[in-house]
C-alpha positions, 0 to 999 in steps of 0.5 A: 572474473570476466565480464562475457558481455552486456545484454539488455533485458528484452523484459526489463526495460532499463535492466542489462544482463550482466554475462560471465562465461556466456550465462546471466550472472546478474541483472542490474539497473544500467546506472549500476553497469555505468558507476561501476565501468562495467565493458564487456570483454573485460574483468569485474573491477575490484568490490563488484561482486557484492555491489552488483550482488545487492543491485540484482537483490534489489532489482528482484524485489522492485520488479515484485513491487511493481508487479504488487502495484499494478495489482493495487495501490500499497503504502510504503510500509504495507509494500515493505512487510510484503517484500520481506514476506515474499523472502527479498532480504531488507537491504534490497527491499528499503533499495527498491522502496526508495526506488519506486519512492524517486519515481513518483510510483510509491507515494503514502500522502495520495495513497491514504488519500486516495484510501480515505475517500474510496472507504468514505463512499463505504461509509467508513468514519473517521476513527475507522480510517485513522486505525485501518491507515495506522494499520498499515504503517501510514503515519500519523500526520499523512494520516491526519492530513488525509483524514481532514480531507473529508472535510472538503467541500465536495467529499463523500459524507461517510456518516450520510451513507453509513445511516442508509446502509443502517436503514437497509439492515433495520428494516431486515430486523424489524421481526427481532426484540428491540434490545437485539436490533439496538445492540447490532446497530451499535455495533455495525455503526461500531465498526465503520468509526462511528460510536458515543453520542451521535451513533446512540441517537441514530439506532435509537431513532431506526429502532425506536424508543422502545 
């Protein structure tokens, strides 16, 4: 099979279109072209086709991942799952994720720290934060460090935010039976990762002893 031309892809910096018979056959990173020693006007070397197939699949997964990251931050596992749901093969997805990590575009520790800070400002407690990060596939060590960052001096106080929200909710339930108020407020605290003695005490303060 003859390479008729190698053309820089104007929409994908760092990527090259491998032309065969005047038509684009693969779009792959420039380093793959160099590694295979491809030259316009020369035949493809032995074994080049499967390598180009995989590189083109990885390139497609990589571009899909970039579009997802432009919309919002992701953890590695969450992004992998999303790529596979879009139909990208597991091997191509793995290569794309590794490439994003090498480029510093995908960092689970940074993602988890930002996730915790943002949701703590909304009143989410440690238990809820640990649950949500684990569900996204973040490792337990990274989760532990991210949640521990809430103890830093300038970190937002999630319980303070939850209490403010709970007080507003309690004010809207004044006409309801006290037990109904208590049940709803306990559920509210639990959804945000707060439960047990502390949550019960705050709810008692808000609705009264009865």
